[in-house]
N, C-alpha and C positions, 0 to 999 in steps of 0.2 A: 291880633295881626290888623294892620290897616292898609287898605288898598286906595291907591289915587291915581288920577290920571290929569295930564296938562298938555295944551297945545297952544302956542301962540306964535303963529307965522315960522313954526319950526316942525319937525315930524312929531307926531304923538309920542309922549313918554308917558311911561306908568311907573309907579313906585310901589313896592311891598316894604312895609316896616314890620319887624320881627323882634320881640322881646325873648331873650332865652334865659331860662331859670333852670340851674341844675346841670347846665353843660357848658363845655369850653366853646369858645367862638369857633375856632378853627375846625374841630371836629364836626361841629353843627353843620357849618356852611359846607364843608366837604361832603357830608352826607346829603345835603339839599342840593348842591351841585350834581350829584351822582342821579338823584332822584329826578331833577329838571332834565337831565341829559338822555335818561332813560325813559320818561314819560311825555315830553314834549318835543314836538317837532316844528321849528319856526319856518314861515314862509319866507322867500326870499327878501332881503331889505330889513328884516327885524334881528335884534341882537339882544343878548341878556349880559349884564355887566352886575358884578357883585362889589358893592362899595360901601363907604361908611366906615364904621370900627374895623371891619375885615380887611378894607383895604389898606387903612393905617398899621394894621397889625402885618400884614403881608409886607407893606414897605419897611417897617422896622426889623422884621426878622432877617430881610435880603440885606439890610445895612449891617446887622449884627453879625451875619456870615462872614462879613468882610473884615469888621472893625476888632472882634474878639480874636481872631486867629492873629491879625497883625499885631495887635497889643501883647499877646502872649509871645510872639517872637521878638519884639522889642525888649520884653523884659527879659527874654532867654539871653540875648545878645548882650545886654547891660550887665547880666550877673556873670556870664562868661568873661566879657572883657576886663570886669572888676577883678575876678578871682585870676584871671592870667596875670595881671597887672601886680597883684598883691603877691605871686609866685615869683615874679621878676626881682621884686624888691627883696627877697630873702636871700 
């Protein structure tokens, strides 16, 4: 784990880098979020954000929740219309 702080004419910013071994990213971050919410009380004006690979995973998951069902609906409609067209030709 690496800790780092930075400040250059902006509010102070701190980073914590974590390498995970033997756990999936999503469940590990969820456990960390629960622990931080339970143990840490931030003063006014402070915030915590979870980014990096986890942020990318969350974005991809949100997009897939839209793309996969839409794709399945399109495939179903194509198959249904094709089978109806075949039935009309007979």
